[in-house]
N, C-alpha and C positions, 0 to 999 in steps of 0.2 A: 715886056708884057704890058698890055694896055689895061686900062681900068676895068673895062667890061670883062675881059678874060679873068682878071683877079676875082671879081665878084662871082663869076660863074664857078670858079674853083672852090671858093669858100662855101658857096651854097651846096656844091656837090659833096664836100667833106661833111658838112652838117647833116646832109641827108643820109650819107653812109653811116655816120655815128648814130643817127636816130634809128636806122634800121637795125644796127647791131644791138642797141639797147632794147629795142622791141623784141628781138629774137632771143636775147640772153635770159636764162632761167631766173625766176624771182627767188630771193633768199630772205627768210624771216629774221627778224631782229629780236633776240632774246633779251628780256628785261628782268633782272633779279630784284624780287621784293622781299626783304627780310621779315617783315611783319606777317605776310601771307604764309611764308615758309614755316614760321614758328607756330602759327595756328594749325597748319596741316600736321605738324609733328605732334602737337598736343592732342589733336583729334585721333591720330593713329594710336597714341599711347593709351587714350581712354578706351578705344575699341579693343586693344589688346588686353587691357585690364578686365573688361567685361567678359571677354572670351575666357580668361584665366579663372574668373569667378564662376562662370558656368561650368568649366571643367571640374573645379573643386566641388561644386554642388553635386555634379553627377557622381563624383568619387564618393562623397559622403552618402548619397542615396544608395549607391552600390554596397557600401560598407554596412549601412543600416539594414538593407535587404538580406545581406549575408548573416548578420546577427539575428535578425528575425527568423531566418531559416534555421539557425542553430537553436534558438529558443523554442521553436516549434517542433524540433526533432524529438521523436518519442524514444524512451529508454529501451534499448534492445533486450534488457534483462527483465524477466518476470518470475517471481517465486510464488505467485498467488496459487498456481496449480498445486504444488507440493503442500502448501499450507492448508488449502481446502481439503486435500486428501487426508492430512493428519487430523483435521477437525472431524471429518467423517469417521475416521477410525475410532477416535475418542467417543463420538456419538454412538457408534455401534457397540462399544463396550458398555456404555450406559444402558443401551436398549437390551442388552443381554442380562440385565440384573435378574437374579433368581428370586422366585416367590414374590415378595413385595417389590413391585417395580416403582419407577419414578412417575407415578400417576396419582394425582390427588384423589380422584374418585375411588380408584381401586384401594388406595391406602386407607381411606376413610372407612370403607366397608369392611375390609379384611382385618384392619387393626382393631376396629370396634368388636369384631366377632372373636378374635383370637387373643386379644390382649386386654381390652378395656372391659367389655361386658361378658365375662366368662361365666358360663353356666356351671356353677359348682354343684348343682343337683343332679347332674348326669351320672352315668355309670363310671365305675373306676377305670374300665378299659378306655372310655372316651377321654377321661382326664389324662390318662397316660399318653394317648395318641396326640392330644392337643399339645401337651408338653413337649413331645418329640418333634412336632411340627414347628413349634416356636424355636426350639433349639436348632432345627435345620435352617430356619430363616436367619438366625444369627450367624451360623457358620457360613451360609451362602453369602451373606452380606459382607463378611470379612474377606471372603474369597473374591467377591466383585471389587472390593476396594483395592485389594492387592493387584488385580488385573489393570484397573484404571491407573494406579500408581506406576505399574510397569510400562504402560503405554505412554504416560507422560514423560518418564525417564528416557524412553526410546526416542521421543520427539525432540529431546534436547540436542542431540547430535545434528539432526536435520536443521533445527533452528540456528545452531551455531554456523553451519555451512552457509545457510541462506543469508545470515547477517553479514558474514565475511564478504560474500559476493556483492551484497547491496552497498556496503561501505566502499568497496573498490569501485563500483559503478558510480557512486555519488562523487567520489573524489576525481574521477575522470570524466564527469559530465560535461558536455560541450555547450549546454544551454540551460536556461531556467526550467524548461519543462522536464528535462531529464533529471535535474536535481530534485524537483518537486515530486516526480514519480518515485524516485528512489526513497525519498523521505516518507511518502505515503505507504510504500511497501514495508518500510521499517515499522511504521505504526501498526500496520496489519499483522506483522510478525509478532509484535508485542501483544496484540489482541489475542492472537492464537495461543500464545503462552499463558495469558491470563485465563483463557477458556480452559486450557488443560489444568491449570491450578484450581479453577472453580470446580471442575468435574472431580478432581481428586479430593478436594475438601468435602464436596457433597457426598461422595462415596464413603469417605471415612465417617462423616457425621451420620449417615444412614446406618452404618454398621454399629456405631456406638449407641444410637437411639434404639435399634432393635435389641441390642444386648441388654440395655437398661430396662426396656419393656419386658423382655423375657425374664429377667430376674424378678421384677415386680410381680409378674403373673405367677412365677414359680413360688413366690412367697405366699400369695393368696391360695394357690392350689395346695401348697404344703400344709397350710393351716387347716384346710378342709379335709385333707386326707388324714391328718392327725386326729381331727375331731371324729371322723368316721372310725378310726382305729380304736379310739377311746370309748365311743358311744355306739358301737355296733350292736347287732342283735345278741351276739354272744358276749361281746365286751371282753375286757381283759380281767380275768379273775386270778388273783395271786394264789398260789398253792405251794405246799411244801414239796420240796424236791429232795429226792434221796440220791446222794452222790455215790454211795457204796451199798452193795447188797450184803446181807449177812450170809 
């Protein structure tokens, strides 16, 4: 082999190798950087922590909304209707008071006429009729007092049932609003019982006052009738009485 042929062979080999390298696919070279990897891990951890915090915040908000919904839930039980009905019944009994009613002007006028400023110069028949009217007022007042007392006693059972239901509803209340409403209704129930007690005491006091006034008027009228008996036109003249005939 001559020198020229050898050179040509080498050049051909180099050209083929160059062509092969030019047509071969390029491959990337991966370089590992520990510092960059650690920073990426820390960034991912921080992002995950932020996501967890947001999730916990949403959960807290949901719980708060649920609690607010419970606190705003109205109490399904109401005893105001029965209580108002009982109060109306007691008021009706008071309005049915006989003769002298619970009216300041009427009492002032009729009391002055029949009890305070009695005309003792009227006829005997009028005096008797006035005394009978005063006695009727006293009897009617005691009857009215008994009716009011009976109504108050009848309301006790209804109040007991309402209180029992309210206590049960309060103990099972799901929120602050239900507990507050149950407490308010309990106070209203106590007010209704106090109203019954007030009405009962008023009716008893009315009866006692009329009875005392009736007795005072009867004493004044009795003295006048005794005076008339003693100082009448004929008067009382003692005389001898014969027990046996001869």
